[in-house]
N, CA and C atoms as a LAMMPS dump frame, in Angstrom:
ITEM: TIMESTEP
0
ITEM: NUMBER OF ATOMS
237
ITEM: BOX BOUNDS ff ff ff
-5.0000000000000000e+02 5.0000000000000000e+02
-5.0000000000000000e+02 5.0000000000000000e+02
-5.0000000000000000e+02 5.0000000000000000e+02
ITEM: ATOMS id mol type element x y z
1 1 1 N -478.955 143.127 317.89
2 1 2 C -479.578 144.104 318.754
3 1 3 C -478.659 145.31 318.994
4 2 1 N -477.401 145.072 319.336
5 2 2 C -476.458 146.162 319.581
6 2 3 C -476.162 146.9 318.276
7 3 1 N -476.081 146.171 317.161
8 3 2 C -475.833 146.797 315.867
9 3 3 C -476.959 147.775 315.522
10 4 1 N -478.187 147.381 315.768
11 4 2 C -479.347 148.23 315.492
12 4 3 C -479.305 149.486 316.373
13 5 1 N -478.949 149.329 317.618
14 5 2 C -478.834 150.456 318.538
15 5 3 C -477.75 151.425 318.075
16 6 1 N -476.615 150.914 317.636
17 6 2 C -475.534 151.769 317.13
18 6 3 C -475.962 152.508 315.865
19 7 1 N -476.703 151.859 314.999
20 7 2 C -477.181 152.519 313.77
21 7 3 C -478.148 153.635 314.121
22 8 1 N -479.069 153.383 315.065
23 8 2 C -480 154.434 315.501
24 8 3 C -479.245 155.62 316.102
25 9 1 N -478.261 155.319 316.906
26 9 2 C -477.462 156.372 317.526
27 9 3 C -476.724 157.204 316.474
28 10 1 N -476.171 156.546 315.468
29 10 2 C -475.477 157.268 314.399
30 10 3 C -476.443 158.127 313.585
31 11 1 N -477.638 157.65 313.324
32 11 2 C -478.639 158.422 312.577
33 11 3 C -479.066 159.644 313.382
34 12 1 N -479.273 159.468 314.673
35 12 2 C -479.665 160.594 315.527
36 12 3 C -478.549 161.636 315.573
37 13 1 N -477.314 161.201 315.716
38 13 2 C -476.188 162.141 315.754
39 13 3 C -476.032 162.867 314.424
40 14 1 N -476.194 162.178 313.311
41 14 2 C -476.095 162.808 311.995
42 14 3 C -477.195 163.836 311.808
43 15 1 N -478.406 163.527 312.252
44 15 2 C -479.524 164.473 312.14
45 15 3 C -479.267 165.699 313.003
46 16 1 N -478.729 165.504 314.188
47 16 2 C -478.422 166.621 315.084
48 16 3 C -477.403 167.573 314.447
49 17 1 N -476.316 167.038 313.942
50 17 2 C -475.286 167.886 313.333
51 17 3 C -475.772 168.544 312.043
52 18 1 N -476.612 167.863 311.296
53 18 2 C -477.165 168.437 310.077
54 18 3 C -478.088 169.606 310.409
55 19 1 N -478.983 169.412 311.368
56 19 2 C -479.883 170.502 311.775
57 19 3 C -479.111 171.665 312.375
58 20 1 N -478.092 171.367 313.136
59 20 2 C -477.288 172.419 313.757
60 20 3 C -476.586 173.28 312.711
61 21 1 N -476.148 172.673 311.622
62 21 2 C -475.455 173.433 310.587
63 21 3 C -476.433 174.191 309.689
64 22 1 N -477.663 173.707 309.567
65 22 2 C -478.647 174.354 308.698
66 22 3 C -479.324 175.535 309.381
67 23 1 N -479.684 175.372 310.658
68 23 2 C -480.411 176.427 311.365
69 23 3 C -479.529 177.66 311.519
70 24 1 N -480.131 178.867 311.385
71 24 2 C -479.33 180.103 311.496
72 24 3 C -478.829 180.305 312.921
73 25 1 N -477.682 180.917 312.993
74 25 2 C -477.107 181.237 314.288
75 25 3 C -477.873 182.41 314.889
76 26 1 N -477.856 182.511 316.181
77 26 2 C -478.536 183.594 316.88
78 26 3 C -477.846 184.919 316.584
79 27 1 N -478.621 185.984 316.482
80 27 2 C -478.057 187.313 316.21
81 27 3 C -477.248 187.821 317.394
82 28 1 N -477.511 187.286 318.565
83 28 2 C -476.766 187.717 319.741
84 28 3 C -475.654 186.742 320.073
85 29 1 N -475.158 186.057 319.092
86 29 2 C -474.104 185.068 319.289
87 29 3 C -472.791 185.7 319.686
88 30 1 N -471.789 184.896 319.872
89 30 2 C -470.498 185.393 320.335
90 30 3 C -469.846 186.399 319.396
91 31 1 N -470.051 186.292 318.102
92 31 2 C -469.401 187.22 317.173
93 31 3 C -469.878 188.65 317.406
94 32 1 N -471.187 188.862 317.551
95 32 2 C -471.711 190.207 317.771
96 32 3 C -471.364 190.734 319.15
97 33 1 N -471.445 189.917 320.168
98 33 2 C -471.127 190.385 321.509
99 33 3 C -469.64 190.699 321.634
100 34 1 N -468.793 189.969 320.917
101 34 2 C -467.359 190.235 320.945
102 34 3 C -467.075 191.594 320.318
103 35 1 N -467.748 191.926 319.212
104 35 2 C -467.557 193.212 318.559
105 35 3 C -468.025 194.345 319.457
106 36 1 N -469.161 194.164 320.112
107 36 2 C -469.698 195.207 320.978
108 36 3 C -468.804 195.429 322.196
109 37 1 N -468.191 194.376 322.702
110 37 2 C -467.325 194.507 323.862
111 37 3 C -466.092 195.343 323.567
112 38 1 N -465.614 195.337 322.33
113 38 2 C -464.378 196.028 321.99
114 38 3 C -464.601 197.406 321.385
115 39 1 N -465.837 197.833 321.22
116 39 2 C -466.07 199.15 320.645
117 39 3 C -466.071 200.207 321.751
118 40 1 N -465.704 201.42 321.382
119 40 2 C -465.655 202.518 322.337
120 40 3 C -467.079 202.945 322.668
121 41 1 N -467.353 203.15 323.941
122 41 2 C -468.677 203.557 324.385
123 41 3 C -468.678 205.068 324.619
124 42 1 N -469.753 205.722 324.179
125 42 2 C -469.908 207.159 324.372
126 42 3 C -471.267 207.412 325.027
127 43 1 N -471.398 208.561 325.669
128 43 2 C -472.62 208.892 326.387
129 43 3 C -473.464 209.867 325.575
130 44 1 N -474.763 209.58 325.485
131 44 2 C -475.692 210.491 324.819
132 44 3 C -475.704 211.799 325.596
133 45 1 N -475.556 212.912 324.899
134 45 2 C -475.497 214.221 325.541
135 45 3 C -476.85 214.622 326.132
136 46 1 N -477.916 213.971 325.715
137 46 2 C -479.258 214.316 326.2
138 46 3 C -479.695 213.431 327.363
139 47 1 N -479.688 212.102 327.172
140 47 2 C -480.24 211.192 328.186
141 47 3 C -479.162 210.462 328.981
142 48 1 N -477.901 210.661 328.636
143 48 2 C -476.752 210.073 329.337
144 48 3 C -476.665 208.547 329.195
145 49 1 N -477.324 207.988 328.192
146 49 2 C -477.251 206.556 327.909
147 49 3 C -475.947 206.249 327.194
148 50 1 N -475.255 205.192 327.609
149 50 2 C -474.024 204.794 326.94
150 50 3 C -474.356 203.893 325.749
151 51 1 N -473.777 204.223 324.599
152 51 2 C -473.967 203.441 323.381
153 51 3 C -472.625 203.314 322.672
154 52 1 N -472.529 202.324 321.772
155 52 2 C -471.303 202.143 321.003
156 52 3 C -471.089 203.35 320.092
157 53 1 N -469.855 203.789 319.944
158 53 2 C -469.563 204.988 319.174
159 53 3 C -470.013 204.863 317.724
160 54 1 N -469.882 203.652 317.137
161 54 2 C -470.284 203.511 315.736
162 54 3 C -471.799 203.551 315.556
163 55 1 N -472.565 203.397 316.635
164 55 2 C -474.023 203.494 316.552
165 55 3 C -474.521 204.88 316.928
166 56 1 N -473.653 205.704 317.475
167 56 2 C -474.045 207.029 317.947
168 56 3 C -474.167 208.011 316.785
169 57 1 N -474.938 209.055 317.021
170 57 2 C -475.116 210.128 316.046
171 57 3 C -474.346 211.332 316.582
172 58 1 N -473.517 211.921 315.772
173 58 2 C -472.729 213.063 316.193
174 58 3 C -471.252 212.762 316.059
175 59 1 N -470.423 213.684 316.566
176 59 2 C -468.987 213.488 316.513
177 59 3 C -468.295 214.316 317.575
178 60 1 N -467.02 214.108 317.712
179 60 2 C -466.164 214.758 318.703
180 60 3 C -466.715 214.516 320.103
181 61 1 N -467.085 215.556 320.832
182 61 2 C -467.525 215.36 322.216
183 61 3 C -469.047 215.379 322.369
184 62 1 N -469.802 215.512 321.286
185 62 2 C -471.266 215.524 321.34
186 62 3 C -471.819 214.311 320.606
187 63 1 N -472.366 213.37 321.354
188 63 2 C -472.954 212.166 320.778
189 63 3 C -474.393 212.041 321.25
190 64 1 N -475.22 211.427 320.4
191 64 2 C -476.628 211.229 320.727
192 64 3 C -477.033 209.801 320.362
193 65 1 N -477.996 209.256 321.111
194 65 2 C -478.434 207.891 320.848
195 65 3 C -479.477 207.836 319.741
196 66 1 N -480.082 208.995 319.398
197 66 2 C -481.085 209.016 318.331
198 66 3 C -481.146 210.409 317.717
199 67 1 N -481.746 210.475 316.532
200 67 2 C -481.946 211.774 315.872
201 67 3 C -482.843 212.663 316.723
202 68 1 N -483.835 212.06 317.39
203 68 2 C -484.762 212.819 318.221
204 68 3 C -484.018 213.558 319.34
205 69 1 N -483.1 212.876 320
206 69 2 C -482.346 213.524 321.076
207 69 3 C -481.407 214.595 320.528
208 70 1 N -480.84 214.358 319.374
209 70 2 C -479.99 215.365 318.748
210 70 3 C -480.805 216.621 318.441
211 71 1 N -481.993 216.431 317.871
212 71 2 C -482.853 217.571 317.535
213 71 3 C -483.336 218.3 318.784
214 72 1 N -483.619 217.571 319.861
215 72 2 C -484.052 218.215 321.109
216 72 3 C -482.969 219.106 321.668
217 73 1 N -481.739 218.642 321.666
218 73 2 C -480.628 219.444 322.188
219 73 3 C -480.386 220.656 321.308
220 74 1 N -480.44 220.459 319.993
221 74 2 C -480.229 221.574 319.075
222 74 3 C -481.336 222.617 319.201
223 75 1 N -482.573 222.185 319.421
224 75 2 C -483.683 223.145 319.57
225 75 3 C -483.572 223.887 320.902
226 76 1 N -483.058 223.228 321.96
227 76 2 C -482.845 223.897 323.235
228 76 3 C -481.755 224.954 323.11
229 77 1 N -480.724 224.658 322.327
230 77 2 C -479.629 225.604 322.145
231 77 3 C -480.072 226.84 321.363
232 78 1 N -481.044 226.686 320.458
233 78 2 C -481.493 227.789 319.625
234 78 3 C -482.49 228.697 320.323
235 79 1 N -483.032 228.281 321.453
236 79 2 C -484.023 229.132 322.15
237 79 3 C -483.405 229.987 323.201
């Protein structure tokens, strides 16, 4: 009886570890959040939203969170 219980327990544990290794990791796992925590944050010149510098559009002191905001600021400057 105890031997059968131990075998069932070992099969369940093996299945758990096998499924855990096969299933994909979450995209918001520790690796991505760790990278985002260490990147420099910049503010969009249009909406003032803070975004990671490598995701921002622009350079030097003018950054934008999207092409749309970049174009809006540029069109305001030209009028």
